[in-house]
FITOR-501931 format. One record per residue (C-alpha): y, z, x; residue number from 1. Coordinates in Angstrom, 1 decimal, padded with zeros to 4 digits, m for minus. Last residue first. Example, Ala and Ser with C-alpha at 12.3 -4.5 7.8 and 13.67 -1.06 7.14 Angstrom:
FITOR-501931
(node (m001.1, 007.1, 013.7), 2)
(node (m004.5, 007.8, 012.3), 1)
***
This chain:
FITOR-501931
(node (m208.2, m041.6, 130.0), 254)
(node (m206.5, m040.0, 127.0), 253)
(node (m202.7, m039.7, 126.0), 252)
(node (m202.2, m037.4, 122.9), 251)
(node (m199.5, m037.1, 120.6), 250)
(node (m197.5, m034.2, 118.8), 249)
(node (m194.7, m033.8, 116.2), 248)
(node (m191.3, m031.4, 115.6), 247)
(node (m188.8, m031.9, 113.3), 246)
(node (m185.1, m030.4, 113.0), 245)
(node (m182.7, m030.9, 110.0), 244)
(node (m179.3, m029.7, 110.1), 243)
(node (m178.0, m033.0, 110.7), 242)
(node (m180.5, m034.9, 112.5), 241)
(node (m183.0, m033.5, 114.9), 240)
(node (m186.1, m034.6, 116.8), 239)
(node (m189.0, m032.8, 118.6), 238)
(node (m191.8, m034.9, 120.4), 237)
(node (m194.6, m032.7, 122.1), 236)
(node (m196.8, m034.7, 124.4), 235)
(node (m200.4, m033.7, 125.4), 234)
(node (m201.9, m035.3, 128.1), 233)
(node (m203.2, m038.6, 129.9), 232)
(node (m200.1, m040.3, 131.7), 231)
(node (m200.9, m039.3, 135.2), 230)
(node (m203.2, m041.9, 136.3), 229)
(node (m201.0, m044.3, 134.8), 228)
(node (m198.2, m043.5, 137.4), 227)
(node (m195.3, m041.5, 135.5), 226)
(node (m191.8, m043.1, 134.4), 225)
(node (m193.0, m042.5, 130.7), 224)
(node (m191.9, m044.8, 127.8), 223)
(node (m190.5, m043.9, 124.8), 222)
(node (m189.1, m046.5, 122.1), 221)
(node (m186.2, m045.5, 119.8), 220)
(node (m185.6, m045.5, 115.9), 219)
(node (m182.9, m043.8, 114.0), 218)
(node (m182.3, m043.9, 110.6), 217)
(node (m180.2, m043.7, 107.3), 216)
(node (m180.3, m047.3, 106.9), 215)
(node (m176.4, m047.5, 106.9), 214)
(node (m176.7, m046.6, 110.8), 213)
(node (m178.0, m043.1, 112.4), 212)
(node (m176.3, m042.5, 115.7), 211)
(node (m178.7, m042.7, 118.6), 210)
(node (m179.8, m039.8, 121.5), 209)
(node (m183.0, m039.7, 123.6), 208)
(node (m183.5, m036.9, 125.9), 207)
(node (m186.4, m037.1, 128.6), 206)
(node (m189.1, m035.4, 130.3), 205)
(node (m189.0, m031.7, 129.5), 204)
(node (m191.7, m029.1, 130.7), 203)
(node (m194.4, m027.4, 129.5), 202)
(node (m196.6, m025.0, 131.5), 201)
(node (m199.8, m023.4, 130.7), 200)
(node (m202.3, m026.5, 131.3), 199)
(node (m200.1, m029.7, 131.5), 198)
(node (m197.7, m029.7, 128.8), 197)
(node (m195.1, m032.8, 128.2), 196)
(node (m192.0, m032.5, 126.7), 195)
(node (m190.1, m035.6, 124.9), 194)
(node (m186.7, m034.6, 123.1), 193)
(node (m184.9, m037.0, 120.0), 192)
(node (m181.7, m036.5, 119.0), 191)
(node (m180.2, m038.1, 116.1), 190)
(node (m176.2, m038.1, 115.6), 189)
(node (m175.4, m038.4, 111.9), 188)
(node (m173.5, m041.7, 111.4), 187)
(node (m175.5, m042.2, 107.9), 186)
(node (m177.1, m039.3, 106.8), 185)
(node (m180.8, m039.0, 107.7), 184)
(node (m184.0, m039.9, 105.8), 183)
(node (m186.0, m041.2, 109.0), 182)
(node (m186.4, m040.0, 112.5), 181)
(node (m188.4, m042.6, 114.2), 180)
(node (m190.2, m042.5, 117.7), 179)
(node (m192.6, m045.5, 118.8), 178)
(node (m194.8, m044.7, 121.8), 177)
(node (m195.2, m046.6, 125.1), 176)
(node (m196.8, m050.3, 124.5), 175)
(node (m198.1, m050.9, 127.8), 174)
(node (m198.2, m047.7, 129.7), 173)
(node (m199.4, m046.2, 126.5), 172)
(node (m201.9, m048.5, 125.8), 171)
(node (m203.4, m048.1, 129.6), 170)
(node (m203.1, m044.2, 129.6), 169)
(node (m205.3, m044.5, 126.3), 168)
(node (m203.9, m043.7, 122.5), 167)
(node (m204.6, m040.8, 120.4), 166)
(node (m202.5, m041.8, 118.6), 165)
(node (m200.5, m044.4, 116.5), 164)
(node (m196.7, m044.3, 116.5), 163)
(node (m194.8, m041.5, 115.6), 162)
(node (m192.6, m040.7, 112.4), 161)
(node (m190.0, m037.5, 112.5), 160)
(node (m189.0, m036.6, 109.0), 159)
(node (m185.2, m035.6, 108.6), 158)
(node (m185.1, m035.5, 104.9), 157)
(node (m188.2, m035.4, 103.4), 156)
(node (m190.4, m038.4, 103.1), 155)
(node (m191.4, m040.5, 100.0), 154)
(node (m195.0, m041.7, 099.6), 153)
(node (m196.5, m043.9, 101.8), 152)
(node (m198.2, m045.6, 098.7), 151)
(node (m201.5, m047.4, 098.5), 150)
(node (m203.4, m049.4, 101.2), 149)
(node (m201.9, m049.4, 104.8), 148)
(node (m200.7, m053.0, 106.8), 147)
(node (m200.3, m051.5, 110.3), 146)
(node (m196.9, m053.1, 111.7), 145)
(node (m196.8, m055.0, 115.2), 144)
(node (m194.8, m055.6, 118.5), 143)
(node (m194.3, m058.2, 120.8), 142)
(node (m190.5, m058.6, 122.8), 141)
(node (m189.9, m062.0, 124.0), 140)
(node (m186.5, m061.2, 125.8), 139)
(node (m183.7, m062.7, 127.8), 138)
(node (m184.3, m066.6, 126.5), 137)
(node (m181.4, m068.6, 128.1), 136)
(node (m178.9, m070.6, 125.8), 135)
(node (m176.0, m068.1, 126.4), 134)
(node (m177.9, m065.2, 125.3), 133)
(node (m181.3, m065.6, 123.7), 132)
(node (m183.3, m062.8, 122.0), 131)
(node (m187.0, m063.1, 120.8), 130)
(node (m188.7, m060.8, 118.5), 129)
(node (m192.5, m061.3, 118.5), 128)
(node (m194.8, m060.6, 115.5), 127)
(node (m198.2, m058.8, 114.9), 126)
(node (m199.2, m057.9, 110.9), 125)
(node (m202.0, m055.7, 111.2), 124)
(node (m205.0, m055.2, 108.4), 123)
(node (m206.0, m052.7, 106.6), 122)
(node (m204.5, m053.9, 103.6), 121)
(node (m204.3, m057.4, 103.2), 120)
(node (m201.2, m059.6, 104.0), 119)
(node (m198.5, m060.4, 101.0), 118)
(node (m196.9, m063.4, 101.5), 117)
(node (m193.4, m064.2, 102.3), 116)
(node (m193.0, m061.5, 104.5), 115)
(node (m189.4, m060.0, 105.1), 114)
(node (m187.8, m059.8, 108.3), 113)
(node (m185.1, m057.0, 109.3), 112)
(node (m182.8, m055.9, 112.0), 111)
(node (m180.7, m053.8, 113.3), 110)
(node (m178.9, m054.3, 116.6), 109)
(node (m177.7, m051.6, 119.6), 108)
(node (m174.5, m052.6, 121.2), 107)
(node (m171.9, m055.2, 121.8), 106)
(node (m170.8, m057.2, 118.4), 105)
(node (m171.6, m060.0, 115.6), 104)
(node (m175.3, m060.7, 116.8), 103)
(node (m176.1, m064.0, 115.7), 102)
(node (m179.1, m064.4, 113.4), 101)
(node (m181.8, m067.1, 113.9), 100)
(node (m184.6, m067.8, 111.4), 99)
(node (m188.1, m068.7, 113.3), 98)
(node (m190.0, m067.6, 110.3), 97)
(node (m192.5, m065.1, 111.7), 96)
(node (m191.7, m065.8, 114.8), 95)
(node (m188.9, m063.5, 114.9), 94)
(node (m185.3, m064.6, 116.1), 93)
(node (m182.1, m062.9, 117.5), 92)
(node (m179.1, m064.5, 119.1), 91)
(node (m176.8, m063.0, 121.3), 90)
(node (m173.0, m064.0, 120.5), 89)
(node (m171.8, m060.4, 120.7), 88)
(node (m174.0, m058.7, 123.4), 87)
(node (m177.1, m056.8, 122.9), 86)
(node (m177.9, m053.2, 124.6), 85)
(node (m180.9, m051.9, 122.2), 84)
(node (m183.0, m053.5, 119.5), 83)
(node (m183.6, m052.0, 116.5), 82)
(node (m186.7, m053.0, 114.1), 81)
(node (m187.0, m053.3, 110.4), 80)
(node (m189.8, m054.7, 108.5), 79)
(node (m189.2, m055.8, 104.9), 78)
(node (m185.5, m055.2, 103.3), 77)
(node (m186.3, m056.5, 100.9), 76)
(node (m189.9, m056.8, 099.7), 75)
(node (m192.9, m058.6, 101.2), 74)
(node (m193.4, m055.7, 103.9), 73)
(node (m193.3, m053.1, 101.5), 72)
(node (m195.5, m054.6, 098.8), 71)
(node (m198.1, m055.3, 101.6), 70)
(node (m197.7, m050.9, 102.4), 69)
(node (m196.3, m050.4, 105.6), 68)
(node (m197.3, m048.8, 108.9), 67)
(node (m195.0, m048.6, 112.5), 66)
(node (m192.0, m047.9, 110.1), 65)
(node (m188.2, m047.9, 112.0), 64)
(node (m189.6, m050.2, 114.6), 63)
(node (m188.6, m050.1, 118.2), 62)
(node (m187.7, m053.1, 120.6), 61)
(node (m185.7, m052.2, 124.0), 60)
(node (m188.7, m050.2, 125.6), 59)
(node (m190.1, m053.9, 126.2), 58)
(node (m187.3, m054.8, 129.0), 57)
(node (m184.7, m057.1, 127.9), 56)
(node (m182.8, m059.4, 130.7), 55)
(node (m179.9, m058.6, 132.3), 54)
(node (m177.1, m061.4, 132.3), 53)
(node (m174.2, m059.8, 130.4), 52)
(node (m175.0, m056.2, 131.0), 51)
(node (m174.0, m054.2, 128.3), 50)
(node (m171.6, m051.3, 129.5), 49)
(node (m173.5, m047.7, 128.8), 48)
(node (m171.9, m044.9, 126.9), 47)
(node (m172.0, m045.8, 123.0), 46)
(node (m173.3, m049.0, 121.7), 45)
(node (m172.0, m050.1, 118.5), 44)
(node (m174.6, m052.0, 116.0), 43)
(node (m175.4, m055.0, 114.3), 42)
(node (m177.1, m056.2, 111.1), 41)
(node (m179.9, m058.5, 110.0), 40)
(node (m181.7, m060.1, 107.5), 39)
(node (m184.8, m062.3, 107.9), 38)
(node (m187.3, m064.3, 105.4), 37)
(node (m191.2, m064.7, 106.1), 36)
(node (m194.4, m065.3, 107.4), 35)
(node (m197.6, m063.9, 108.8), 34)
(node (m199.2, m061.8, 111.4), 33)
(node (m200.0, m057.3, 112.9), 32)
(node (m199.5, m053.6, 115.1), 31)
(node (m198.6, m050.0, 115.1), 30)
(node (m199.2, m046.6, 113.1), 29)
(node (m197.4, m043.8, 111.3), 28)
(node (m197.4, m039.8, 111.7), 27)
(node (m195.4, m037.3, 109.2), 26)
(node (m193.3, m034.6, 110.0), 25)
(node (m192.0, m031.7, 108.5), 24)
(node (m189.8, m029.1, 110.5), 23)
(node (m190.4, m027.1, 113.5), 22)
(node (m187.4, m024.8, 115.0), 21)
(node (m186.6, m025.4, 118.3), 20)
(node (m185.6, m023.0, 121.0), 19)
(node (m189.3, m022.1, 121.7), 18)
(node (m189.7, m025.6, 122.9), 17)
(node (m187.8, m024.8, 126.2), 16)
(node (m184.7, m027.2, 127.7), 15)
(node (m184.0, m026.6, 131.1), 14)
(node (m182.8, m030.5, 131.5), 13)
(node (m183.8, m033.2, 129.6), 12)
(node (m182.4, m036.4, 131.6), 11)
(node (m180.1, m039.0, 129.4), 10)
(node (m180.7, m042.2, 127.5), 9)
(node (m178.0, m042.8, 124.9), 8)
(node (m177.5, m045.1, 121.9), 7)
(node (m175.0, m045.6, 119.3), 6)
(node (m175.5, m047.0, 115.8), 5)
(node (m172.6, m048.0, 113.2), 4)
(node (m174.1, m050.5, 111.1), 3)
(node (m172.5, m053.7, 110.0), 2)
(node (m173.7, m055.5, 106.7), 1)
***
């Protein structure tokens, strides 16, 4: 399956929180381990060209859901993830099963992996996604999913999901924050904007844009470029797809 999904990064300039309407949002979790079978799709990049020899960094990988039930991770499509900036011919695998998938076109790559056995609730499934290019490993990207009890329920259209919080400055510097907008329409332009509040002042940090694929979602991972000592504080994330807008907050502690 080919999914058309575009990703671009730009600086946020002069944007006020009061300009955005807040919609419904739900928070998610992060982390986990087990065995599996994998399916994937590729996606089309937008503005930036994909470098033929560049290594991937940890912000290249994002999850659609950072918390899932045992039933969800053992049934198709399983755990879904997106990797930015891949090239046609790159080979993607996870250490959950070692199966390899060849990327079919340049751009963002959508993959999924289904576990063979149900993990216990209140556990984690940790795994690493590996990318090889021309026989060389260009990325070993660790991530994980929290396994929760019961049913996550149905999300409304345009629901914004964040990873676990509060997070410490060390965790935020190492892992960033996963941002997902789910239940959009395929090919919707999805815009994430991140703001930082310090005292009475709120300022824009960055804007991340992606086109929703056939899974009707967009997922990115946000890292701050500030020094670790400056990371603690309150962050606001707004997201928009189609006519739906949503807003969520997360806190970074010392």
